[in-house]
N, C-alpha and C positions, 0 to 999 in steps of 0.2 A: 608646553611650559618646560622650562629648564630648571633643574633643582641642583643645589649644592648642599650636601649633608655633612654636618659637623658633629663629631663626638668629642667628649673631653671629661676629665674629672676635676678640672679647675675652671672656676667661673671667669677668672680674668683672662686665661688663655682662650676660652670659648668666645668671649666677647671680642677679643682682638682678631681671632680667626674669622668670625662672622663679618666683622668690618672689612677685612681684606677681600672676602669673597663677594661682598656686596658692591665693591667698587667696580666701575666700568660698565655697569648695567643701568641704563637710564630708567627702566621700568621694573626695578627690583624691590622686593620687600624682604625683611629679615624677621624670622619668627623664633622666639625663645620659648621653650617649654621647660617647666620644672615640676617634678612630682614632690609635693610637700607631705608633711605628716597628715594623717586623717584622710588619705586618699584624695587629696586636693591637688588638682592640676592647675598651675598658674601659666597662662599664655600671654605673651606680650608680642605685639606686631609693630615693627618700626619701618619707616620709609625715609631714607635720607637722614637718618639719625633722629627723626622725630617720632614720638610714640603715637601710633594711630589707634591702637586698641589694647586694652588690658582686661582680662577676664579670668575668673576662677570657676572651675568645674569640679564637682564632687563625683567621683566614680564609685560605682557599687563595689567593684573589685579593683582596688588601687594598686595595680602592678605596672611594671615598666612596659610590658607588651600591650596591656590595655590602654595605656597612655598613648602609645603609637597608633593603635587601631582606632581608638575612639576620639582622639583629638588631633594628633599630628596629621594623619591622613585626611580627615575631613577638612581641616584648616587649609591644607595644600589644595584640595579640590575647590574649596570656596574661593581662594585667592586666584586660582586659574580662571574661574568663572568670572571674576571681576576684571580680567584682562591683563593681569600682571604676567610678564613674560619670563620672569626669573624669581625664584625664592630661595633664600638661605634658610635651611632648617637646622637650628641649633638645638640638638637633642638634650633631653635631661641627662644628668650625670649617670653613668652606668648603662645607658641604652646604646647598644652596638649599632654601628652603621649598617652592618650586614642585615640585622633584623629590620631596621627601618627601611632599607632599600627593598627588601622582600615584601614588606607590608604595603609599601607604596605601589609596587608593581601589581599586587593583588587587589588593592582597594581603590585606586584611582579610576574614575570612570572615563577619563580622557587620557590621551597620550602624553607622557612626560619623559624627559631625557635627564638622566643623572649626569651632570657634568663632572662633578668631583665628589669623592668620598674622602673626608679630611679628618685627621686626628690632630687636635690641638693640645700641646703639652709644653711643660718646662723641662728641658733635657737635664737640668741640674738635679731634678727630683726623680728621674727615671730609675736609677739603680736602687734607690731607697724603696720605691714602689715595688720593684720586683722581689725584694727580700722581705717585704712587710707581710707578716703572718695574719694580720687582722682582715676580716671580711669588709666588703664595701659598706655594709650596714654599720659594723663596729667603728669604722673610720669616719662615719657621717656622710658618706658620698651618696647613699640611697636611703630611703625611708622604709625599706622592706626588711624586716628582721630575718626572713628566710633566705635572703640573698647571701649565699655562702662563698661567692667569688671573692678573691683577693684583688687588690688594685693591680698587682702584677699580671694576674691572669687576664683581667679585662684589657689592659694596655697591650699585651702581647697579641691578643686576639684582634684588636683594632689595628695594630701595626701590620698584621698579615693581610687585612682586607683593604686598608686605605691606599689610595694612590699618592697622597700628599700628606706630609707631616708639617704643620705650621708651628714653629717653635717661638715661644714668647715667655718672658719672665712671668711666673705665676703669682698667685695671691700671696704665697709665703714670702716671695721677694718683696712685694709691696709692703707687707706688714713689718718686715724687718729693715726696710729702707735700703735693701741691696738688690740692684737690678740684675746682677749675676752674669750678664752677657760678657763673654770673654774670660770668665773665671775658670779655674781648673775643673770644678764639677760640671760646668756647662760644656767645656771642651770634651770631657770624658763621656758625658751623656750623648753628645753628637757622634762620637766614635762608636758608642754602643748601638746607636740607631743604624749606623752603616752595616752592622752585622745582623741586627734583628729585622730590618726592613730594607734590604738592598734594592728592591724594586721601586721604592717610594722616593719622591722628590722631597728633600728636607729643606724647608724655606724659612729663612729668618726675616726679621722686620725690614731689612734693607735689601733683600733679594727679590728677584722677579718670580712671581707666581704664574704658573702655566695652567690656564683653565681648560676644561674639556678633555681630560686625559683618563677618565674612569672607564675601565673595561670590565664589565660584570662577569663575563665568562672567565677571564684570566684571574679575577679575584676569587671566583669559586674554585678554580683549580688550585690556587695557592692555599686556600683554607680547607681543602678536603682533608679529613682526618687521616693521618698517616703520610700525607704528602710532605716532601722535603724540598725546600728551596734554600740555596746557600749563596752568599755573595761571591762574586768573581775573585775578589781579593780575600783570602782566608784570614787576614789580620788587618785591623784598623786601630792604630795606636795601642792602647792597653788591652784590647780585646781580640779574641780569635775564635774561629769556628772550625771544628774538626768533624769531618765526615768519614764514616766507615761503613763498608758493606760486608755482609757474611752470606755466602751462598747456601750453606747447609742449615738445617733447622737448629735452633738453640736448645740445649738441655735445660729443662725448666728449673731444676734445682741449682745448677751452676749459674744460670742467669739471675735467679733470685738473690743468690749470694753476691753477685757482681753489681747488682743494680744500685745499692747505696754508694758504691765507689764511683760508678758512672755518673751519678747525679751530684755528687759532692762538688760544691763550688760552681755548679752550672747555673747560669742565668736562665738559659732556655735549652731544654733537651727535647727533641722531637724526632719522630720517625715511625716506622712500621716494623713489626716483629713476626718472625716465623718460629713459633715455639712448638716443639715436638709433641707436647701433651695436648695441643689443640691444633694439629697440623693442617687442618683444612680451613682454618680461620685466620684472616688478615687482622692483626691486632695493632691498633694505633697506641703509641706511647707518647706522653708529653709530660714535661716537668718545667715549671716556672718557679724559680727561686726555691723555697722550701717544700713545694708541693709536687708530687709525681703521681700520675694516674695512667691506667691502661683501659682500653675499651675495644670491643669488637666492632669491626666495620663490615662484617659479612664474610662470605667465602672468597678465597682467591679466585681469580678468573680461570686459572688452570684447573680448578676443582669444580667449576660450575658445569652442570649437565648441558646447559644451553648457552649459546653465545650471548654477548651483550645485546640489548635491544637496539634496533636501528636508531641512529642519532646519538647514541651514547658511546663515549670513548674513554679510555684511561691512558693518559699520556705517559704516566710513569711506567705502566705495564708495557706499553708499546716500545718505549725507549730502552727499558731494562730487561726485555724478555730473554730468559735463559733457555738454551736448547734442551736442557734436561729438566729444569724445575719451573719453567714458565715464568710467571710474575712472582712466584714465591721467593722469599728471601728477606733478610733483615737489612734495613737501611736506617742508620742513626746519625744525627747531627747534634753536636754539643757546642754551645756558645758560652763563653765566660771570659774571665780575665786570663791573660796569658800565663800567669804564674799558677793558676788553678786548673787549667785545662791542658793536660799533657797528652799529646797525640799518640805517643807510643804506648802509654798506659791504657788509654781508651781502646786502641786497636788490639792490644794484648788481652785485655779483659774480654772483649767480644769474641775474639778468635778462640779464646779458651772455653767459651760457652758452646761453641759449635760441636755438633755430634761428630764422633770419629767415624771412619769407614765401617768399623765393626759395629758401632752403635746404630748406624744407618740400616743395618741388616736386621735389627731387632724389631719387634712389634712396638710401635710408639705408645700404644695403649698401656703397656706394662710400666711406663715411667710414672713416677709420682707427679701430681699436679699441685704444687704449692700455691699457685695463684687461684686454684679452683676455677680455671677457665672453662672447662667442659661443663661445669655446673651452671655457668652464667651466660654462656654464649649460645 
């Protein structure tokens, strides 16, 4: 069975994308899942635009992952058993394509091929989502009070994994009677997409959609914590991406002081850090709009007592291996509006955080740890 998986925060965009993906498959069905209040999962199955099935299921633990495991995966399994050769799975708002694809791989009892991982959105709303401080629950996108992700965090994550972005005027455009296509916010939203997801095909209503271009291994490499992928063109219209690398470890105190300036005005900041107070630990940093966070991704390869297991590889480490420091080092990319992202300022701030030759000779353990990295890693 072939699967096309769609994620979105907008019901109108999701419906339009599902319709596009269903076209051209004579034996295709489309499944819409929604997680409602009270742990109720609403499932609707369509064929050729006609409703075949509608059902509600009450889950004991009504979370997004349970919806995928207990309803999306079994439904795909059942439809495959009925002989359908293709299914479009329109996920509940807030469910990531990455999680859905992983659960389908684990849960399906028969072979399935994921043709496309698609994000459906209205580009005119993209920038507002990135700067929105409200959680998905507070904004009404999910029914889970403990879902603390913002819409910007969700969309940036989906953009990293998706092979295709299907753009369509959203529900807001329909409510205010403005289709938006060709408007200035629409144009700037598509420019921002070129910086956030240079790997993805951005397809409008009148443009040709290319099926069968999902590559799970490449998607996993793009979304690995601390990985950095940047567009070939550092600028697209109003937006730009600045990349900078620092070979030496960063002084924790100086980096903490510089971090607010590095993040200011950034739509998306991502990368990996070599911080002297946690020198053996590869630290991923990410910022989406107003939120910035750091997390451990384990030891640097150069600090591991054993080589990577057979079959495992780290493309970033292999391509950027330093004769003295190995894969250790800081790599940071910042994407934002051209007037807010100053390349010289970013490079100057990061270079100023690097340890001097004299500091390199000291015991790193003597340095203060303002991030309390050693206590948490």
